[in-house]
C-alpha positions in Angstrom: 0.0 -0.2 -0.2 1.7 3.2 1.0 -0.8 5.4 -0.6 -1.4 7.9 2.0 2.2 8.0 3.1 3.1 11.6 2.1 0.4 12.9 4.0 0.5 15.2 6.8 0.8 14.2 9.9 2.6 10.8 8.7 1.8 8.5 11.8 -1.9 9.4 11.8 -2.7 8.0 8.0 0.1 5.7 8.1 -2.2 3.8 10.5 -5.1 5.2 8.9 -4.1 3.1 6.1 -3.3 0.3 8.1 -6.6 0.4 9.5 -8.3 0.2 6.0 -6.9 -3.7 5.0 -8.4 -4.8 8.0 -11.8 -6.2 7.8 -14.0 -4.3 10.5 -17.9 -4.6 9.5 -20.2 -3.8 12.7 -20.5 -6.9 14.9 -17.8 -8.6 13.5 -15.1 -6.9 14.6 -12.8 -9.9 15.7 -10.3 -8.6 12.8 -10.2 -5.2 14.2 -10.1 -6.4 17.9 -6.6 -8.5 17.6 -4.9 -5.9 15.6 -5.5 -3.5 18.2 -4.3 -6.2 20.9 -1.6 -7.0 18.9 -0.6 -3.5 18.4 -0.7 -2.7 21.9 1.7 -5.7 22.7 4.1 -4.4 20.0 4.5 -1.3 22.5 4.3 -2.4 25.3 1.4 -0.5 26.5 -1.0 -1.8 29.2 -4.7 -3.4 27.6 -7.5 -4.8 28.5 -10.9 -6.0 26.7 -14.2 -6.4 28.2 -17.0 -9.3 27.7 -18.4 -7.1 24.5 -15.2 -6.4 22.5 -14.4 -3.2 23.7 -10.5 -2.6 24.1 -8.9 0.0 26.5 -5.1 0.5 26.3 -3.2 3.3 28.5 0.4 5.3 28.2 1.5 6.7 30.8 1.8 10.2 31.3 5.2 12.2 30.1 8.3 13.4 32.4 6.8 16.0 34.6 3.1 15.6 33.4 1.7 13.2 36.1 0.3 15.4 38.0 -2.3 16.2 35.4 -6.2 14.5 35.2 -5.9 11.3 32.9 -8.2 11.8 29.9 -10.1 9.2 27.8 -9.6 9.1 24.2 -13.0 7.1 22.7 -13.2 6.3 18.9 -15.2 3.0 17.6 -13.5 0.5 15.6 -16.4 -0.8 13.5 -17.6 0.7 9.7 -20.3 0.9 7.2 -19.8 -1.3 5.1 -22.0 0.3 1.6 -21.1 -0.1 -2.1 -21.8 0.9 -5.3 -23.9 -1.8 -7.0 -21.8 -2.6 -9.2 -18.6 -3.0 -6.7 -17.3 -6.0 -6.3 -16.5 -6.5 -2.8 -16.9 -9.0 0.5 -16.5 -6.8 3.9 -15.7 -9.5 6.2 -12.9 -10.9 4.3 -11.6 -7.7 1.7 -9.6 -4.3 2.3 -10.9 -1.0 1.6 -9.2 0.4 -1.6 -7.8 4.2 -0.6 -8.0 7.1 -2.8 -6.5 10.4 -3.0 -9.0 12.7 -4.9 -7.5 16.0 -4.9 -8.4 17.1 -1.5 -10.2 14.3 0.0 -9.8 10.9 0.4 -11.9 8.5 -0.6 -12.3 4.8 -1.1 -12.8 2.9 -4.6 -17.0 2.1 -4.7 -17.1 1.6 -1.1 -17.0 3.7 2.5 -14.1 4.6 3.4 -14.3 4.2 7.2 -12.9 7.7 8.1 -15.8 6.6 10.3 -14.6 6.2 12.9 -11.3 5.4 11.4 -9.1 8.3 12.1 -10.7 8.4 15.0 -8.4 5.2 15.6 -5.9 6.0 13.7 -5.1 9.5 15.6 -5.6 7.4 19.4 -2.8 4.8 17.3 -0.5 8.0 16.7 -0.9 9.4 20.1 -0.2 6.1 22.0 2.9 5.1 20.3 4.7 8.7 19.8 6.9 9.4 23.2 7.6 13.1 21.9 4.8 14.4 23.1 3.3 16.3 26.3 0.8 15.2 28.1 -0.6 13.6 31.1 -2.1 10.5 32.0 -4.3 9.0 28.8 -6.9 5.7 28.1 -7.9 5.0 24.9 -11.4 3.1 24.6 -11.9 1.5 20.8 -15.7 0.5 20.7 -17.3 -2.4 19.4 -20.6 -2.1 16.5 -21.5 1.7 16.9 -22.9 1.6 13.6 -25.8 -1.3 14.4 -26.5 -0.6 18.1 -23.7 0.8 19.9 -23.5 -1.7 21.7 -20.0 -1.3 23.1 -21.8 1.9 24.6 -24.6 -0.2 25.9 -22.3 -3.4 27.2 -19.8 -0.8 29.0 -19.0 -1.2 32.9 -18.4 0.7 36.0 -15.0 0.9 36.6 -13.6 -0.2 33.0 -11.5 3.3 32.8 -10.7 5.7 35.3 -10.7 9.2 33.1 -13.3 12.1 34.2 -12.2 13.9 30.9 -13.0 12.1 27.5 -12.5 13.3 24.2 -14.8 12.0 21.7 -12.9 11.3 18.0 -16.0 10.7 16.0 -17.6 13.7 14.6 -17.2 14.8 10.9 -16.3 19.0 11.5 -13.3 20.2 11.6 -13.4 23.6 13.6 -16.9 23.1 15.7 -16.9 21.0 18.8 -19.7 19.3 19.8 -21.9 19.1 23.5 -24.6 17.3 22.5 -26.6 15.2 20.6 -29.5 13.7 19.7 -31.0 10.2 20.8 -32.3 7.8 18.7 -35.0 4.3 18.0 -35.6 1.9 15.8 -38.9 1.1 14.1 -39.1 -1.9 12.1 -42.4 -3.2 10.5 -42.9 -6.9 9.5 -45.3 -7.8 6.8 -46.2 -11.1 5.7 -47.4 -11.6 2.7 -49.0 -14.7 0.4 -47.2 -15.8 -2.8 -49.3 -16.2 -5.4 -48.5 -17.9 -8.8 -47.8 -15.1 -11.6 -50.7 -14.1 -13.8 -51.0 -15.4 -17.1 -50.1 -12.9 -20.4 -48.2 -10.9 -17.6 -44.4 -10.0 -18.3 -41.5 -8.9 -15.8 -40.6 -5.3 -15.7 -37.7 -3.7 -13.0 -38.5 -0.1 -12.0 -34.5 1.2 -10.7 -33.6 4.0 -8.9 -30.0 5.1 -8.1 -27.6 8.0 -8.0 -28.5 9.4 -5.3 -26.4 10.9 -2.6 -27.5 8.6 0.7 -25.5 10.2 3.4 -25.6 9.9 7.8 -29.4 9.9 8.5 -28.6 11.7 11.1 -25.8 14.6 10.0 -27.7 15.1 6.7 -31.2 14.1 7.2 -32.0 18.1 6.3 -30.2 18.2 3.4 -33.3 17.5 1.0 -31.5 14.2 -0.1 -33.8 11.9 -2.1 -35.2 8.9 -0.8 -34.9 5.8 -2.7 -37.2 4.1 -1.3 -39.8 6.5 -1.5 -39.2 7.2 -5.0 -39.6 3.6 -6.3 -42.3 3.1 -4.2 -44.1 6.5 -5.9 -44.3 4.5 -8.6 -46.2 1.6 -7.6 -48.2 3.3 -5.6 -49.8 5.9 -8.3 -49.6 3.0 -11.0 -50.8 -0.3 -9.1 -54.6 0.4 -9.6 -55.2 1.6 -13.2 -51.9 -1.3 -14.5 -53.1 -4.0 -11.8 -49.3 -4.2 -11.2 -48.9 -7.1 -9.3 -45.6 -7.2 -6.7 -42.6 -9.8 -7.0 -39.8 -8.1 -5.0 -38.8 -4.9 -3.3 -35.3 -4.2 -2.3 -34.2 -0.9 -1.3 -31.8 0.7 1.3 -29.6 -1.4 3.3 -28.3 0.4 6.5 -30.8 1.7 9.3 -28.3 4.8 10.0 -27.9 5.6 6.3 -30.4 7.7 3.1 -31.2 5.4 1.3 -29.4 5.9 -2.4 -31.2 3.1 -4.3 -33.8 0.5 -4.9 -35.2 -1.8 -6.9 -38.6 -3.2 -8.1 -39.6 -6.2 -9.7 -43.4 -6.5 -10.6 -45.8 -7.6 -13.3 -48.5 -6.0 -15.8 -50.4 -7.3 -18.7 -48.7 -7.6 -22.4 -51.2 -5.2 -24.0 -50.4 -2.7 -20.7 -46.4 -2.2 -21.1 -46.5 0.3 -23.5 -48.5 2.5 -22.1 -47.2 2.2 -18.6 -43.5 3.2 -20.1 -45.2 6.3 -21.6 -46.7 6.9 -17.8 -43.5 6.0 -16.1 -41.2 8.6 -18.5 -43.6 11.3 -17.2 -43.7 10.6 -13.6 -40.0 10.0 -13.8 -39.3 13.6 -15.7 -41.0 15.2 -12.8 -39.7 13.6 -10.4 -36.4 14.2 -11.2 -37.3 17.9 -11.4 -38.8 18.2 -8.2 -35.2 17.4 -6.9 -32.9 18.4 -9.6 -30.9 21.0 -7.4 -30.3 18.3 -4.7 -29.8 15.4 -6.5 -28.7 16.2 -10.3 -27.3 12.7 -10.9 -30.4 10.6 -10.3 -31.1 7.9 -12.2 -34.1 6.1 -12.8 -34.7 3.1 -15.2 -37.7 0.8 -16.1 -36.6 -2.3 -17.7 -37.6 -6.1 -19.0 -36.4 -9.0 -16.7 -37.2 -12.5 -16.0 -41.0 -13.6 -15.0 -40.9 -14.2 -11.7 -42.3 -17.3 -10.5 -44.5 -15.6 -8.2 -45.8 -12.4 -7.1 -47.3 -11.3 -3.4 -50.6 -11.3 -2.6 -52.8 -8.1 -3.4 -54.1 -7.0 0.0 -50.1 -7.0 1.5 -49.0 -5.1 -1.6 -51.5 -3.0 -1.3 -51.0 -2.7 2.3 -47.3 -2.2 1.8 -47.5 0.6 -0.9 -50.0 2.6 1.0 -47.8 2.3 4.2 -44.9 3.3 2.7 -46.2 6.3 0.7 -47.8 7.8 4.2 -44.5 6.9 6.1 -42.9 10.3 7.1 -39.4 10.9 6.4 -36.9 13.5 6.8 -37.0 16.7 9.4 -40.2 16.6 12.1 -39.2 19.5 13.5 -36.3 21.9 13.9 -35.7 23.7 17.6 -37.0 26.5 18.9 -34.0 27.3 20.6 -31.1 26.3 18.6 -31.9 28.2 15.0 -30.9 26.2 12.3 -30.7 22.8 14.2 -32.9 19.5 13.7 -34.4 18.4 17.0 -36.3 15.7 15.6 -36.2 13.4 12.2 -36.9 10.1 11.1 -35.3 8.1 8.4 -37.1 5.5 5.9 -34.2 3.4 5.9 -34.9 0.4 4.1 -37.5 -2.5 2.5 -36.2 -5.7 2.0 -37.9 -8.9 1.1 -37.6 -12.2 3.5 -38.6 -15.3 2.0 -42.4 -14.4 3.1 -41.9 -11.2 5.2 -41.4 -7.9 4.3 -39.2 -5.9 6.8 -39.5 -1.9 6.6 -36.5 -0.7 9.1 -37.0 3.3 9.7 -35.2 4.9 12.0 -36.1 8.0 14.6 -33.8 10.5 16.6 -34.5 14.0 18.4 -32.3 15.8 21.0 -35.7 15.9 23.0 -36.8 12.3 24.5 -40.4 12.8 24.6 -39.9 14.2 20.8 -38.3 11.1 19.9 -40.9 8.9 21.6 -43.5 10.7 19.8 -42.5 10.6 16.4 -41.7 6.4 16.8 -45.2 6.1 17.6 -46.0 8.2 14.4 -44.0 5.5 12.2 -45.8 2.7 14.8 -49.3 3.6 13.4 -48.6 3.9 9.7 -47.8 0.5 9.7 -49.8 -0.5 12.5 -52.4 0.7 10.8 -51.2 -1.5 7.4 -51.5 -4.9 9.5 -47.4 -4.6 10.0 -46.3 -6.2 12.5 -43.8 -3.4 14.6 -41.1 -3.6 17.3 -38.8 -1.1 19.0 -36.3 -1.4 20.9 -35.0 0.9 24.1 -32.8 2.8 22.1 -30.8 4.9 23.2 -30.2 8.5 25.2 -29.1 12.1 23.9 -26.6 13.9 25.4 -27.5 17.7 27.5 -25.2 19.8 26.2 -23.1 21.5 29.5 -21.5 24.7 27.8 -19.8 25.5 31.0 -18.0 22.4 30.6 -13.9 22.7 31.5 -12.8 20.5 29.1 -15.1 22.3 26.5 -13.0 26.1 28.0 -9.8 24.2 26.9 -10.8 23.3 23.9 -12.1 27.3 22.9 -9.2 28.2 23.8 -7.0 26.0 22.3 -8.4 26.3 18.8 -8.9 30.3 19.1 -4.7 30.1 19.8 -3.7 27.8 17.3 -6.2 29.2 14.3 -7.0 33.1 15.4 -10.4 32.1 15.2 -13.4 31.0 17.9 -14.6 27.6 17.1 -18.4 26.5 16.1 -19.7 24.9 20.0 -23.5 23.4 19.3 -24.7 20.3 19.3 -25.4 17.3 16.8 -28.8 15.9 15.2 -26.3 12.2 15.1 -26.7 9.8 17.6 -22.8 9.7 19.5 -21.9 7.2 22.5 -21.1 10.0 24.8 -25.2 9.9 26.3 -24.2 6.1 26.7 -21.4 7.1 29.0 -22.7 9.4 31.4 -25.2 6.7 32.1 -22.3 4.8 33.8 -20.2 8.1 34.5 -22.6 10.7 35.5 -19.3 12.2 36.2 -17.6 12.7 32.3 -16.7 15.7 31.7 -17.2 15.8 27.3 -16.8 17.4 24.1 -16.6 15.8 20.8 -14.7 16.7 17.6 -12.9 15.7 14.3 -11.9 16.8 10.9 -14.3 17.2 8.0 -16.1 13.9 6.8 -18.6 14.1 3.8 -21.1 11.3 2.5 -20.6 9.2 5.8 -22.5 6.1 5.8 -22.6 5.7 1.5 -19.2 5.4 -0.8 -19.5 9.1 -1.8 -17.5 9.2 2.3 -14.7 11.0 1.9 -12.0 13.1 4.4 -10.6 16.5 3.8 -7.4 16.2 3.6 -5.9 19.1 5.4 -8.5 19.2 8.2 -6.7 16.1 9.5 -3.9 18.1 10.5 -5.5 20.7 11.8 -7.5 18.4 14.0 -4.8 16.2 15.2 -2.9 19.6 16.2 -5.9 20.6 18.0 -6.1 17.5 19.8 -2.4 17.3 20.7 -2.4 20.8 21.9 -5.7 19.8 24.1 -3.8 17.3 25.7 -1.2 19.4 26.9 -3.1 22.0 28.5 -5.5 19.8 30.8 -5.8 20.9 33.9 -3.9 19.1 36.8 -5.6 17.4 39.4 
């Protein structure tokens, strides 16, 4: 490899490139766990693993800094595994291929894993650089942040000792986050009966792709298209007039990613195909016109495909299409206290056929606990009215901002000293693990900050090269200025 060797800071980018070569899907972190433990052993660092797979690595204070307060650096080791449909990759065994694209680093047709591999890399760089000035450091690497916050949920009291936590999982250089939204899922399941494909019918496939996708929290307000909503719009408007029979719906993948691609396979009477294709073009052009500003690369196509053996029963098809049409998606409420800040949102994330079931995954977020429950119940009611079985977990809590935080003051002064301007201090609509840590460690003083990432949770994920050095310099300066005990 060595593709990133000439980027600064060298040690951070070199560790990041090593991380891209270690498969680490959520809930399948065995390889990255072994990688981190081997790293600690190689560098004679104290390390331990808890029952769920979280790793803690410790580094003593540099000489003369022993009286400084201990600091916990924290990132998650798993990554969202998304690929373009034409990209062949097995995320369980294949590495990521990083690519330098101008001022950015991205991957070849997949997510890059800078969320949160760059945080892991920065921790590794700090753990091995004996020229730095800092007090006692603990580095926490959590598992399964992306699909369940499992590592943060399962953290036990006493696993670490620090009362200051620097979360390295944010995506905007120059911004310091002091709060985040809580979240919960609503998963709806429809059961259907298979019926023989009608006679005198042929199969067609409508495909929606080329959308931006992105993070369902941090980018939900940008007006990006939802491929599931678009594909279902064709079904909803054409089913009755053309007696369409649905055979398959495959849209979206991850609960925390705005869906970028979807396809539906359905059958229609042979003598109606030409008329449907004419009406398809009219609706297609309307949709493209509606969203051309935010989604200039959208593709919507129709084509003939091999006939399926079966279609789903009419009643379930109607229930599904009506529910998907009525299901809210996007920003539900803006914060009345913080201008321009999303308070509550919901994401219609994926629609999948699974044997004789259709599983629809949605996720809701809010910085207000009652708002989170309200939007979750709104989504549940839509699918329950349509006859689906709907389940929701306990969700995870938000992180209430503390503008009087001691570590925030240190970080603000440090940033202004380094760059001659004040950082932006705000809360984030995305979920962070910080709220869960507070449940077990209520005395924690926390902030979250990171370099600039874009297109997170999609194959468009990229990290701005120059911001990595700015963020890392800021991180090192914060560590140097931690208060004494």
